PyMOL Python script that loads the backbone (N, CA, C, O; Angstrom):
from pymol import cmd

cmd.read_pdbstr("""\
ATOM      1  N   MET A   1      71.018 120.735 110.777  1.00  0.00           N
ATOM      2  CA  MET A   1      72.292 121.730 110.441  1.00  0.00           C
ATOM      3  C   MET A   1      73.282 120.833 109.798  1.00  0.00           C
ATOM      4  O   MET A   1      73.900 121.254 108.819  1.00  0.00           O
ATOM      5  N   ALA A   2      73.491 119.646 110.249  1.00  0.00           N
ATOM      6  CA  ALA A   2      74.476 118.884 110.536  1.00  0.00           C
ATOM      7  C   ALA A   2      74.279 118.190 108.737  1.00  0.00           C
ATOM      8  O   ALA A   2      75.250 117.778 108.103  1.00  0.00           O
ATOM      9  N   GLY A   3      73.438 118.194 108.412  1.00  0.00           N
ATOM     10  CA  GLY A   3      73.203 117.832 107.104  1.00  0.00           C
ATOM     11  C   GLY A   3      73.859 118.627 106.314  1.00  0.00           C
ATOM     12  O   GLY A   3      74.741 118.239 105.549  1.00  0.00           O
ATOM     13  N   LEU A   4      73.390 120.080 106.464  1.00  0.00           N
ATOM     14  CA  LEU A   4      74.216 120.974 105.330  1.00  0.00           C
ATOM     15  C   LEU A   4      75.017 121.130 105.450  1.00  0.00           C
ATOM     16  O   LEU A   4      75.434 121.656 104.418  1.00  0.00           O
ATOM     17  N   ALA A   5      76.228 120.983 106.571  1.00  0.00           N
ATOM     18  CA  ALA A   5      77.346 121.089 106.372  1.00  0.00           C
ATOM     19  C   ALA A   5      77.800 119.952 105.998  1.00  0.00           C
ATOM     20  O   ALA A   5      78.896 120.114 105.460  1.00  0.00           O
ATOM     21  N   ILE A   6      77.373 118.509 106.033  1.00  0.00           N
ATOM     22  CA  ILE A   6      77.676 117.567 105.260  1.00  0.00           C
ATOM     23  C   ILE A   6      77.930 117.709 103.801  1.00  0.00           C
ATOM     24  O   ILE A   6      78.958 117.289 103.270  1.00  0.00           O
ATOM     25  N   VAL A   7      76.806 118.412 103.061  1.00  0.00           N
ATOM     26  CA  VAL A   7      76.277 118.845 101.739  1.00  0.00           C
ATOM     27  C   VAL A   7      77.588 119.217 101.281  1.00  0.00           C
ATOM     28  O   VAL A   7      78.308 118.619 100.481  1.00  0.00           O
ATOM     29  N   THR A   8      77.792 120.268 101.888  1.00  0.00           N
ATOM     30  CA  THR A   8      78.510 121.427 101.665  1.00  0.00           C
ATOM     31  C   THR A   8      80.253 121.249 101.442  1.00  0.00           C
ATOM     32  O   THR A   8      81.026 121.713 100.603  1.00  0.00           O
ATOM     33  N   GLY A   9      80.451 120.273 102.720  1.00  0.00           N
ATOM     34  CA  GLY A   9      81.759 119.623 102.733  1.00  0.00           C
ATOM     35  C   GLY A   9      82.049 118.595 101.741  1.00  0.00           C
ATOM     36  O   GLY A   9      83.204 118.257 101.483  1.00  0.00           O
ATOM     37  N   LEU A  10      81.023 118.094 101.181  1.00  0.00           N
ATOM     38  CA  LEU A  10      81.282 116.966 100.049  1.00  0.00           C
ATOM     39  C   LEU A  10      81.343 117.693  99.194  1.00  0.00           C
ATOM     40  O   LEU A  10      82.314 117.480  98.467  1.00  0.00           O
ATOM     41  N   THR A  11      80.648 118.618  98.873  1.00  0.00           N
ATOM     42  CA  THR A  11      80.930 119.775  97.387  1.00  0.00           C
ATOM     43  C   THR A  11      81.493 119.833  97.374  1.00  0.00           C
ATOM     44  O   THR A  11      82.013 119.104  96.529  1.00  0.00           O
ATOM     45  N   GLN A  12      82.728 120.943  98.392  1.00  0.00           N
ATOM     46  CA  GLN A  12      83.893 120.994  98.537  1.00  0.00           C
ATOM     47  C   GLN A  12      84.970 120.324  98.153  1.00  0.00           C
ATOM     48  O   GLN A  12      85.639 120.762  97.217  1.00  0.00           O
ATOM     49  N   TYR A  13      85.302 119.218  98.770  1.00  0.00           N
ATOM     50  CA  TYR A  13      85.586 118.203  98.359  1.00  0.00           C
ATOM     51  C   TYR A  13      85.353 117.603  97.052  1.00  0.00           C
ATOM     52  O   TYR A  13      86.356 116.968  96.725  1.00  0.00           O
ATOM     53  N   LEU A  14      84.892 117.575  96.611  1.00  0.00           N
ATOM     54  CA  LEU A  14      84.597 117.271  95.086  1.00  0.00           C
ATOM     55  C   LEU A  14      85.178 118.162  93.773  1.00  0.00           C
ATOM     56  O   LEU A  14      85.521 117.748  92.666  1.00  0.00           O
ATOM     57  N   ARG A  15      85.160 119.668  94.357  1.00  0.00           N
ATOM     58  CA  ARG A  15      85.392 120.722  93.694  1.00  0.00           C
ATOM     59  C   ARG A  15      87.033 120.731  94.216  1.00  0.00           C
ATOM     60  O   ARG A  15      87.523 121.472  93.364  1.00  0.00           O
ATOM     61  N   ASP A  16      87.795 120.463  94.832  1.00  0.00           N
ATOM     62  CA  ASP A  16      89.061 120.220  94.946  1.00  0.00           C
ATOM     63  C   ASP A  16      89.515 118.855  94.202  1.00  0.00           C
ATOM     64  O   ASP A  16      90.601 118.904  93.626  1.00  0.00           O
ATOM     65  N   VAL A  17      88.811 117.680  94.160  1.00  0.00           N
ATOM     66  CA  VAL A  17      89.117 116.482  93.523  1.00  0.00           C
ATOM     67  C   VAL A  17      89.168 116.982  91.792  1.00  0.00           C
ATOM     68  O   VAL A  17      90.041 116.305  91.249  1.00  0.00           O
ATOM     69  N   ARG A  18      88.802 117.516  91.235  1.00  0.00           N
ATOM     70  CA  ARG A  18      88.179 117.992  90.156  1.00  0.00           C
ATOM     71  C   ARG A  18      89.254 119.122  89.759  1.00  0.00           C
ATOM     72  O   ARG A  18      89.545 119.273  88.572  1.00  0.00           O
ATOM     73  N   SER A  19      89.947 120.060  90.945  1.00  0.00           N
ATOM     74  CA  SER A  19      90.865 120.979  90.676  1.00  0.00           C
ATOM     75  C   SER A  19      91.948 120.149  90.248  1.00  0.00           C
ATOM     76  O   SER A  19      92.443 120.234  89.124  1.00  0.00           O
ATOM     77  N   GLU A  20      92.474 119.020  91.493  1.00  0.00           N
ATOM     78  CA  GLU A  20      93.797 118.862  91.134  1.00  0.00           C
ATOM     79  C   GLU A  20      93.539 117.535  90.116  1.00  0.00           C
ATOM     80  O   GLU A  20      94.597 116.989  89.805  1.00  0.00           O
ATOM     81  N   MET A  21      92.545 117.030  89.645  1.00  0.00           N
ATOM     82  CA  MET A  21      92.646 115.892  88.540  1.00  0.00           C
ATOM     83  C   MET A  21      93.232 116.883  87.491  1.00  0.00           C
ATOM     84  O   MET A  21      94.279 116.509  86.961  1.00  0.00           O
ATOM     85  N   LYS A  22      92.761 118.003  87.132  1.00  0.00           N
ATOM     86  CA  LYS A  22      92.734 119.135  86.175  1.00  0.00           C
ATOM     87  C   LYS A  22      94.625 119.010  85.869  1.00  0.00           C
ATOM     88  O   LYS A  22      95.119 118.881  84.749  1.00  0.00           O
ATOM     89  N   LYS A  23      95.421 119.092  87.195  1.00  0.00           N
ATOM     90  CA  LYS A  23      96.817 119.359  87.636  1.00  0.00           C
ATOM     91  C   LYS A  23      97.674 117.971  86.920  1.00  0.00           C
ATOM     92  O   LYS A  23      98.823 117.994  86.479  1.00  0.00           O
ATOM     93  N   VAL A  24      96.873 116.964  86.955  1.00  0.00           N
ATOM     94  CA  VAL A  24      97.646 115.447  86.534  1.00  0.00           C
ATOM     95  C   VAL A  24      98.052 115.697  85.343  1.00  0.00           C
ATOM     96  O   VAL A  24      97.558 116.422  84.480  1.00  0.00           O
ATOM     97  N   VAL A  25      99.399 114.770  85.336  1.00  0.00           N
ATOM     98  CA  VAL A  25      99.983 115.284  83.632  1.00  0.00           C
ATOM     99  C   VAL A  25      99.793 113.698  83.517  1.00  0.00           C
ATOM    100  O   VAL A  25     100.363 112.997  84.353  1.00  0.00           O
ATOM    101  N   TRP A  26      98.975 113.072  82.463  1.00  0.00           N
ATOM    102  CA  TRP A  26      98.695 111.212  81.899  1.00  0.00           C
ATOM    103  C   TRP A  26      99.793 110.990  81.317  1.00  0.00           C
ATOM    104  O   TRP A  26     100.551 111.741  80.703  1.00  0.00           O
ATOM    105  N   PRO A  27      99.828 109.998  81.528  1.00  0.00           N
ATOM    106  CA  PRO A  27     101.113 109.321  80.367  1.00  0.00           C
ATOM    107  C   PRO A  27     100.383 109.031  79.050  1.00  0.00           C
ATOM    108  O   PRO A  27      99.183 108.820  78.872  1.00  0.00           O
ATOM    109  N   SER A  28     101.695 109.083  77.908  1.00  0.00           N
ATOM    110  CA  SER A  28     101.176 108.879  76.348  1.00  0.00           C
ATOM    111  C   SER A  28     100.515 107.427  76.522  1.00  0.00           C
ATOM    112  O   SER A  28     100.193 106.796  77.528  1.00  0.00           O
ATOM    113  N   ARG A  29     100.436 107.136  75.115  1.00  0.00           N
ATOM    114  CA  ARG A  29      99.727 105.552  75.226  1.00  0.00           C
ATOM    115  C   ARG A  29     101.023 104.590  75.101  1.00  0.00           C
ATOM    116  O   ARG A  29     101.164 103.449  75.540  1.00  0.00           O
ATOM    117  N   PRO A  30     102.294 105.726  74.070  1.00  0.00           N
ATOM    118  CA  PRO A  30     102.983 104.369  74.057  1.00  0.00           C
ATOM    119  C   PRO A  30     103.876 104.274  75.635  1.00  0.00           C
ATOM    120  O   PRO A  30     104.421 103.181  75.788  1.00  0.00           O
ATOM    121  N   GLU A  31     104.050 105.140  76.637  1.00  0.00           N
ATOM    122  CA  GLU A  31     104.415 105.331  77.924  1.00  0.00           C
ATOM    123  C   GLU A  31     104.013 104.037  78.641  1.00  0.00           C
ATOM    124  O   GLU A  31     104.674 103.125  79.137  1.00  0.00           O
ATOM    125  N   LEU A  32     102.633 104.285  78.516  1.00  0.00           N
ATOM    126  CA  LEU A  32     101.721 103.471  79.130  1.00  0.00           C
ATOM    127  C   LEU A  32     101.665 101.750  79.194  1.00  0.00           C
ATOM    128  O   LEU A  32     101.538 100.921  80.096  1.00  0.00           O
ATOM    129  N   VAL A  33     101.850 101.705  77.566  1.00  0.00           N
ATOM    130  CA  VAL A  33     102.340 100.305  76.647  1.00  0.00           C
ATOM    131  C   VAL A  33     103.559  99.776  77.468  1.00  0.00           C
ATOM    132  O   VAL A  33     103.653  98.862  78.286  1.00  0.00           O
ATOM    133  N   ALA A  34     104.501 100.708  76.942  1.00  0.00           N
ATOM    134  CA  ALA A  34     105.779 100.568  77.750  1.00  0.00           C
ATOM    135  C   ALA A  34     106.345  99.908  79.137  1.00  0.00           C
ATOM    136  O   ALA A  34     107.251  99.120  79.408  1.00  0.00           O
ATOM    137  N   SER A  35     105.277 100.685  79.940  1.00  0.00           N
ATOM    138  CA  SER A  35     105.100 100.550  81.405  1.00  0.00           C
ATOM    139  C   SER A  35     104.726  99.310  81.532  1.00  0.00           C
ATOM    140  O   SER A  35     105.283  98.520  82.294  1.00  0.00           O
ATOM    141  N   THR A  36     103.619  98.996  80.701  1.00  0.00           N
ATOM    142  CA  THR A  36     102.346  97.881  81.346  1.00  0.00           C
ATOM    143  C   THR A  36     103.364  96.473  80.906  1.00  0.00           C
ATOM    144  O   THR A  36     103.185  95.377  81.438  1.00  0.00           O
ATOM    145  N   ILE A  37     104.297  96.685  79.994  1.00  0.00           N
ATOM    146  CA  ILE A  37     104.897  95.584  79.449  1.00  0.00           C
ATOM    147  C   ILE A  37     106.028  95.024  80.645  1.00  0.00           C
ATOM    148  O   ILE A  37     106.136  93.831  80.928  1.00  0.00           O
ATOM    149  N   ILE A  38     106.883  96.177  81.318  1.00  0.00           N
ATOM    150  CA  ILE A  38     107.984  96.077  81.931  1.00  0.00           C
ATOM    151  C   ILE A  38     107.110  95.498  83.418  1.00  0.00           C
ATOM    152  O   ILE A  38     107.571  94.981  84.436  1.00  0.00           O
ATOM    153  N   VAL A  39     105.981  95.763  83.119  1.00  0.00           N
ATOM    154  CA  VAL A  39     105.409  95.403  85.043  1.00  0.00           C
ATOM    155  C   VAL A  39     105.103  93.426  84.657  1.00  0.00           C
ATOM    156  O   VAL A  39     105.448  92.387  85.218  1.00  0.00           O
ATOM    157  N   ILE A  40     104.475  93.688  83.697  1.00  0.00           N
ATOM    158  CA  ILE A  40     104.287  91.864  83.211  1.00  0.00           C
ATOM    159  C   ILE A  40     105.230  91.117  83.452  1.00  0.00           C
ATOM    160  O   ILE A  40     105.166  90.102  84.146  1.00  0.00           O
ATOM    161  N   VAL A  41     106.582  91.722  82.681  1.00  0.00           N
ATOM    162  CA  VAL A  41     107.659  90.895  82.643  1.00  0.00           C
ATOM    163  C   VAL A  41     108.355  90.920  83.674  1.00  0.00           C
ATOM    164  O   VAL A  41     109.218  90.059  83.842  1.00  0.00           O
ATOM    165  N   THR A  42     108.135  91.907  84.588  1.00  0.00           N
ATOM    166  CA  THR A  42     109.049  91.349  85.994  1.00  0.00           C
ATOM    167  C   THR A  42     108.281  90.942  87.187  1.00  0.00           C
ATOM    168  O   THR A  42     108.750  90.891  88.324  1.00  0.00           O
ATOM    169  N   VAL A  43     106.478  90.518  86.688  1.00  0.00           N
ATOM    170  CA  VAL A  43     106.268  90.101  87.606  1.00  0.00           C
ATOM    171  C   VAL A  43     105.985  88.763  87.119  1.00  0.00           C
ATOM    172  O   VAL A  43     105.372  88.088  87.946  1.00  0.00           O
ATOM    173  N   LEU A  44     106.203  88.273  86.204  1.00  0.00           N
ATOM    174  CA  LEU A  44     106.916  87.009  85.506  1.00  0.00           C
ATOM    175  C   LEU A  44     108.065  86.232  86.053  1.00  0.00           C
ATOM    176  O   LEU A  44     108.126  85.219  86.749  1.00  0.00           O
ATOM    177  N   PHE A  45     109.050  87.104  85.467  1.00  0.00           N
ATOM    178  CA  PHE A  45     110.534  86.767  86.099  1.00  0.00           C
ATOM    179  C   PHE A  45     110.225  86.423  87.737  1.00  0.00           C
ATOM    180  O   PHE A  45     110.411  85.292  88.187  1.00  0.00           O
ATOM    181  N   PHE A  46     109.742  87.523  88.544  1.00  0.00           N
ATOM    182  CA  PHE A  46     109.570  86.733  89.772  1.00  0.00           C
ATOM    183  C   PHE A  46     108.778  85.521  90.280  1.00  0.00           C
ATOM    184  O   PHE A  46     109.215  84.829  91.200  1.00  0.00           O
ATOM    185  N   SER A  47     107.626  85.276  89.681  1.00  0.00           N
ATOM    186  CA  SER A  47     106.617  84.522  89.471  1.00  0.00           C
ATOM    187  C   SER A  47     107.883  83.016  89.383  1.00  0.00           C
ATOM    188  O   SER A  47     108.036  82.104  90.195  1.00  0.00           O
ATOM    189  N   VAL A  48     108.417  83.215  88.405  1.00  0.00           N
ATOM    190  CA  VAL A  48     109.460  82.190  87.880  1.00  0.00           C
ATOM    191  C   VAL A  48     110.824  81.844  89.299  1.00  0.00           C
ATOM    192  O   VAL A  48     111.203  80.788  89.807  1.00  0.00           O
ATOM    193  N   TYR A  49     111.032  82.594  89.418  1.00  0.00           N
ATOM    194  CA  TYR A  49     112.075  82.620  90.458  1.00  0.00           C
ATOM    195  C   TYR A  49     111.769  82.160  91.701  1.00  0.00           C
ATOM    196  O   TYR A  49     112.491  81.344  92.275  1.00  0.00           O
ATOM    197  N   ILE A  50     110.240  82.834  92.427  1.00  0.00           N
ATOM    198  CA  ILE A  50     109.941  81.963  93.611  1.00  0.00           C
ATOM    199  C   ILE A  50     109.244  80.954  93.417  1.00  0.00           C
ATOM    200  O   ILE A  50     109.136  80.359  94.489  1.00  0.00           O
ATOM    201  N   ALA A  51     108.575  80.313  92.408  1.00  0.00           N
ATOM    202  CA  ALA A  51     108.743  78.577  91.840  1.00  0.00           C
ATOM    203  C   ALA A  51     109.380  77.649  92.380  1.00  0.00           C
ATOM    204  O   ALA A  51     109.294  76.633  93.070  1.00  0.00           O
ATOM    205  N   GLY A  52     110.529  78.813  91.460  1.00  0.00           N
ATOM    206  CA  GLY A  52     112.132  77.864  91.557  1.00  0.00           C
ATOM    207  C   GLY A  52     112.818  77.485  92.997  1.00  0.00           C
ATOM    208  O   GLY A  52     113.357  76.490  93.481  1.00  0.00           O
ATOM    209  N   LEU A  53     112.539  78.673  93.373  1.00  0.00           N
ATOM    210  CA  LEU A  53     112.937  78.430  95.334  1.00  0.00           C
ATOM    211  C   LEU A  53     112.223  77.913  95.775  1.00  0.00           C
ATOM    212  O   LEU A  53     112.596  76.833  96.233  1.00  0.00           O
ATOM    213  N   ASP A  54     111.305  78.138  95.889  1.00  0.00           N
ATOM    214  CA  ASP A  54     110.253  77.109  96.467  1.00  0.00           C
ATOM    215  C   ASP A  54     110.198  75.217  96.313  1.00  0.00           C
ATOM    216  O   ASP A  54     109.960  74.381  97.184  1.00  0.00           O
ATOM    217  N   ALA A  55     110.491  75.058  94.993  1.00  0.00           N
ATOM    218  CA  ALA A  55     110.661  73.673  94.779  1.00  0.00           C
ATOM    219  C   ALA A  55     112.256  73.242  95.025  1.00  0.00           C
ATOM    220  O   ALA A  55     112.545  72.088  95.339  1.00  0.00           O
ATOM    221  N   LEU A  56     113.027  74.042  94.891  1.00  0.00           N
ATOM    222  CA  LEU A  56     114.337  73.872  95.331  1.00  0.00           C
ATOM    223  C   LEU A  56     113.941  73.624  97.090  1.00  0.00           C
ATOM    224  O   LEU A  56     114.134  72.443  97.377  1.00  0.00           O
ATOM    225  N   PHE A  57     113.603  74.189  97.907  1.00  0.00           N
ATOM    226  CA  PHE A  57     113.483  73.962  99.214  1.00  0.00           C
ATOM    227  C   PHE A  57     112.337  72.807  99.590  1.00  0.00           C
ATOM    228  O   PHE A  57     112.264  72.219 100.669  1.00  0.00           O
ATOM    229  N   ALA A  58     111.473  72.630  98.455  1.00  0.00           N
ATOM    230  CA  ALA A  58     110.401  71.217  99.216  1.00  0.00           C
ATOM    231  C   ALA A  58     111.645  70.691  98.967  1.00  0.00           C
ATOM    232  O   ALA A  58     112.349  70.509  99.960  1.00  0.00           O
ATOM    233  N   GLU A  59     112.134  70.376  97.796  1.00  0.00           N
ATOM    234  CA  GLU A  59     113.323  69.032  97.255  1.00  0.00           C
ATOM    235  C   GLU A  59     114.045  69.121  98.872  1.00  0.00           C
ATOM    236  O   GLU A  59     113.659  68.350  99.750  1.00  0.00           O
ATOM    237  N   GLY A  60     114.838  69.878  99.061  1.00  0.00           N
ATOM    238  CA  GLY A  60     115.572  70.108 100.732  1.00  0.00           C
ATOM    239  C   GLY A  60     114.899  69.696 101.861  1.00  0.00           C
ATOM    240  O   GLY A  60     115.484  69.100 102.765  1.00  0.00           O
ATOM    241  N   VAL A  61     113.542  69.998 101.899  1.00  0.00           N
ATOM    242  CA  VAL A  61     112.946  69.423 103.276  1.00  0.00           C
ATOM    243  C   VAL A  61     112.510  67.565 103.008  1.00  0.00           C
ATOM    244  O   VAL A  61     112.280  66.736 103.888  1.00  0.00           O
ATOM    245  N   ASN A  62     112.515  67.350 101.414  1.00  0.00           N
ATOM    246  CA  ASN A  62     112.053  66.158 101.388  1.00  0.00           C
ATOM    247  C   ASN A  62     113.474  65.029 101.450  1.00  0.00           C
ATOM    248  O   ASN A  62     113.522  63.854 101.814  1.00  0.00           O
ATOM    249  N   LEU A  63     114.567  65.965 100.923  1.00  0.00           N
ATOM    250  CA  LEU A  63     115.748  65.108 101.760  1.00  0.00           C
ATOM    251  C   LEU A  63     116.285  64.907 103.075  1.00  0.00           C
ATOM    252  O   LEU A  63     116.941  63.947 103.479  1.00  0.00           O
ATOM    253  N   ILE A  64     115.900  65.995 103.722  1.00  0.00           N
ATOM    254  CA  ILE A  64     115.942  66.007 105.174  1.00  0.00           C
ATOM    255  C   ILE A  64     115.452  65.044 105.785  1.00  0.00           C
ATOM    256  O   ILE A  64     116.057  64.308 106.566  1.00  0.00           O
ATOM    257  N   ALA A  65     114.317  64.979 105.473  1.00  0.00           N
ATOM    258  CA  ALA A  65     112.905  64.486 106.179  1.00  0.00           C
ATOM    259  C   ALA A  65     113.292  63.109 105.023  1.00  0.00           C
ATOM    260  O   ALA A  65     112.285  63.406 104.380  1.00  0.00           O
ATOM    261  N   THR A  66     113.699  62.249 104.462  1.00  0.00           N
ATOM    262  CA  THR A  66     114.139  61.114 104.005  1.00  0.00           C
ATOM    263  C   THR A  66     115.301  60.552 104.906  1.00  0.00           C
ATOM    264  O   THR A  66     115.352  59.449 105.449  1.00  0.00           O
ATOM    265  N   ALA A  67     116.080  61.415 104.932  1.00  0.00           N
ATOM    266  CA  ALA A  67     117.325  61.551 105.923  1.00  0.00           C
ATOM    267  C   ALA A  67     117.016  60.754 107.397  1.00  0.00           C
ATOM    268  O   ALA A  67     117.797  59.895 107.809  1.00  0.00           O
ATOM    269  N   PHE A  68     116.189  61.012 107.900  1.00  0.00           N
ATOM    270  CA  PHE A  68     115.918  61.088 109.175  1.00  0.00           C
ATOM    271  C   PHE A  68     114.742  59.429 109.016  1.00  0.00           C
ATOM    272  O   PHE A  68     114.520  58.599 109.898  1.00  0.00           O
ATOM    273  N   GLY A  69     114.456  59.444 108.235  1.00  0.00           N
ATOM    274  CA  GLY A  69     113.310  58.359 107.698  1.00  0.00           C
ATOM    275  C   GLY A  69     112.403  58.504 107.864  1.00  0.00           C
ATOM    276  O   GLY A  69     111.846  57.520 108.350  1.00  0.00           O
ATOM    277  N   ALA A  70     111.682  59.500 107.680  1.00  0.00           N
ATOM    278  CA  ALA A  70     110.385  60.046 107.227  1.00  0.00           C
ATOM    279  C   ALA A  70     110.163  59.671 105.566  1.00  0.00           C
ATOM    280  O   ALA A  70     111.117  59.683 104.788  1.00  0.00           O
ATOM    281  N   LYS A  71     109.093  59.416 105.240  1.00  0.00           N
ATOM    282  CA  LYS A  71     108.917  59.262 103.790  1.00  0.00           C
ATOM    283  C   LYS A  71     108.017  60.255 103.122  1.00  0.00           C
ATOM    284  O   LYS A  71     106.884  60.668 103.370  1.00  0.00           O
ATOM    285  N   GLY A  72     109.126  60.560 101.957  1.00  0.00           N
ATOM    286  CA  GLY A  72     109.177  61.562 100.732  1.00  0.00           C
ATOM    287  C   GLY A  72     107.817  61.672 100.454  1.00  0.00           C
ATOM    288  O   GLY A  72     107.037  60.766 100.746  1.00  0.00           O
ATOM    289  N   THR A  73     107.576  62.380 100.084  1.00  0.00           N
ATOM    290  CA  THR A  73     106.023  62.786  98.874  1.00  0.00           C
ATOM    291  C   THR A  73     106.509  63.055  97.654  1.00  0.00           C
ATOM    292  O   THR A  73     105.742  63.336  96.733  1.00  0.00           O
TER     293      THR A  73
END
""", "prot")
cmd.dss("prot")
cmd.show_as("cartoon", "prot")
cmd.util.cbc("prot")
cmd.orient("prot")
């Protein structure tokens, strides 16, 4: 009997999903392309920014280590 309840529940779930997917307003192709470009540019900007901070902090750590007698890398 439990197997029937699982099948019934799954069937109802899939009907609900299908119903909700019909309500979705999908973006147009130009909106999708514009959003994708914005995401790519943003990711590239923050990647360069974080890489710059990483290099700056690494250099700062090397300067501090060298000032205290450790060999820099």
